[in-house]
C-alpha positions in Angstrom: -42.7 81.0 104.3 -45.9 80.1 105.4 -48.8 83.0 105.3 -52.4 82.9 106.3 -54.9 85.3 105.6 -56.8 86.4 109.0 -59.6 88.8 109.0 -58.8 89.8 105.4 -55.1 90.7 106.6 -52.1 88.7 105.4 -50.0 87.3 108.2 -46.8 85.3 108.5 -46.7 81.9 110.4 -43.8 82.4 113.1 -42.3 80.1 115.6 -41.0 81.2 118.8 -38.5 79.0 120.9 -38.4 78.8 124.3 -37.0 76.8 127.0 -39.3 74.2 128.4 -40.3 74.9 132.1 -42.8 72.7 133.7 -44.1 74.7 136.0 -45.0 77.5 133.5 -46.7 75.2 130.4 -47.2 76.4 128.4 -46.9 80.0 127.7 -49.6 82.2 126.9 -47.6 84.6 125.2 -44.3 85.1 123.5 -41.1 86.0 126.0 -39.9 89.4 125.1 -36.3 89.4 124.5 -34.6 92.1 126.5 -30.6 90.7 125.7 -28.2 93.4 125.1 -26.9 91.9 122.0 -30.4 90.8 120.5 -29.7 91.4 116.6 -32.8 93.7 116.1 -33.5 95.2 119.8 -36.0 94.6 122.6 -38.6 92.6 121.0 -40.8 89.1 120.2 -38.6 87.1 117.9 -40.0 84.5 115.3 -38.5 82.5 113.1 -40.0 81.6 109.6 -39.0 78.1 109.1 -39.4 75.5 111.8 -36.2 74.3 111.1 -34.3 77.4 112.5 -36.7 77.2 115.6 -35.5 73.6 116.4 -31.5 75.3 115.9 -32.0 77.9 118.1 -33.7 75.4 120.5 -30.6 73.1 120.3 -28.0 75.8 120.4 -29.7 78.0 123.2 -32.7 77.0 125.0 -31.6 73.5 125.9 -28.9 74.0 127.9 -30.8 75.0 131.5 -33.5 72.9 131.4 -32.6 69.9 129.2 -36.0 70.7 126.5 -37.4 73.4 124.7 -40.7 74.4 123.3 -41.6 75.8 120.1 -44.6 77.9 119.8 -46.5 79.1 116.7 -48.3 82.5 115.6 -49.5 84.6 112.8 -47.6 87.7 112.6 -49.4 90.5 111.0 -46.3 92.1 109.3 -48.2 95.1 107.3 -46.0 97.5 109.8 -42.6 95.6 109.6 -39.8 97.1 107.5 -38.8 94.0 105.5 -35.4 94.3 104.7 -35.0 90.3 103.5 -37.5 90.2 100.0 -38.7 94.0 99.6 -35.7 96.4 97.9 -37.0 99.7 99.3 -37.4 97.5 103.0 -33.5 96.9 102.5 -32.0 99.9 101.8 -34.5 102.0 104.0 -33.6 99.7 107.3 -29.5 100.0 105.9 -29.9 103.7 105.6 -31.3 104.1 109.4 -28.9 101.9 110.8 -26.1 103.8 109.2 -27.8 107.2 110.1 -27.7 106.2 113.4 -23.9 104.8 113.6 -23.2 108.3 112.1 -25.0 110.1 114.7 -22.9 108.5 117.3 -19.3 108.5 115.7 -20.3 112.7 115.0 -21.1 112.8 118.8 -17.9 111.0 119.6 -19.5 108.2 121.4 -18.5 104.9 121.3 -21.2 102.6 119.0 -22.7 99.1 120.1 -25.4 97.0 118.8 -27.3 97.8 122.1 -27.0 101.7 121.3 -28.1 101.5 118.1 -31.0 99.4 118.4 -32.0 101.5 121.7 -31.7 104.6 119.4 -33.9 103.4 116.7 -36.4 101.9 119.3 -36.8 105.1 121.3 -36.2 107.7 118.7 -37.0 106.2 114.8 -39.4 103.5 115.0 -42.1 104.8 116.5 -42.1 108.0 114.9 -42.3 106.7 111.9 -45.0 103.4 112.7 -42.6 100.6 112.4 -43.7 97.6 114.6 -41.3 94.8 113.3 -38.2 94.2 111.5 -38.1 91.1 109.1 -34.3 90.3 108.9 -32.4 87.6 107.5 -30.1 86.6 110.1 -26.7 84.6 109.8 -26.2 81.4 108.9 -24.4 80.2 111.5 -23.7 80.6 115.3 -20.0 80.1 115.7 -18.9 78.3 118.4 -22.6 76.9 119.3 -22.3 73.9 117.4 -19.7 74.0 114.6 -21.5 70.4 113.0 -24.7 72.3 112.1 -25.4 72.0 108.6 -27.1 74.8 106.5 -26.0 73.6 103.2 -25.7 70.6 101.4 -22.4 72.8 100.1 -20.2 74.1 102.6 -20.3 78.1 102.6 -23.3 77.9 100.2 -26.0 79.1 102.6 -28.7 79.3 100.2 -31.4 79.1 102.4 -32.3 82.2 104.0 -32.9 82.1 108.1 -35.0 84.5 108.3 -36.0 86.2 111.9 -38.9 88.6 112.6 -38.8 90.8 115.8 -42.1 92.2 116.6 -42.3 95.1 118.9 -45.8 95.5 119.2 -48.2 92.3 120.7 -51.3 93.4 119.0 -49.5 92.6 115.8 -49.4 88.7 116.9 -52.1 86.4 117.0 -52.9 82.8 117.5 -50.1 82.6 119.8 -50.2 78.9 120.7 -47.7 75.8 121.6 -46.7 73.7 118.7 -43.9 71.4 120.0 -43.3 70.6 123.8 -40.6 69.2 125.9 -38.0 68.5 122.9 -35.3 67.2 123.9 -31.8 66.7 122.3 -32.1 63.9 119.8 -29.5 61.2 120.3 -25.9 61.5 118.6 
């Protein structure tokens, strides 16, 4: 993970992958993910390693236009829950998820990823000042590309596939194109 100090504040370098669209190039700000199945809810998603930004482009962003872009930004994560490297942050994040699931279950409601994330983003995160989450994502996307290699030893996923979702664009600095019009490599 790369880090930078900007105005005396530590930032993590993040990579944001989007479809290449010639008529809207380059983007001036990241695209907000509003998908119902977004792991961490509605927000601006970044990878901490360019390798995974490329995998995301190849697995998801290349389909419609034949190529993708990778943007770079500096992320002020001082108001993020770090569920990857901070033990307290991990248990706090896990506790909030479990409390939310319990809230829905005791109310006799069905629980879904979208409901949990919406509840957290509407009722929990803003009240306690959480403006993002650092999360260790699953190492594979089943069914997308079964030949993707995340480890030299099958099933030993020693590399963390870290995503950061930012809820507040004020915490995203120096957003710029990093790699433009990346195409599928020859097989």
